[in-house]
C-alpha positions, 0 to 999 in steps of 0.5 A: 681516671686519672687525668693529663696534663697538656703542657703547650698550646702547640700540641692541643693544635696540632690534635686540633687540626688532625682531628679536623684532617682525619675525625676519629682516624686523628689519635692513629695518625699521631701515634703513627707520627711520633713511633716514626720520631721514635725509630730515627731516634727523636726523643723530644719529637717522640715525646711531643706528639705522644702528647699530642695523642693524649689530647686528642684521646681528652679532645675526642672525650664525649663525657665528662671527666673530673670536676664542674667548676 
């Protein structure tokens, strides 16, 4: 599995908020928000919310992925 970089703290904060509010369905909610921005032609916010979606997936992992130092 290739790890993804999360580039800003805001994405992690949004991911944490969605997890707190929607639980396991948080990733679906982030994807829905991203799709809404894509449909409206706002590619910057579309990309940002896709990053939030990836952050949610990473935060919800139960196993260790990658190297542990």
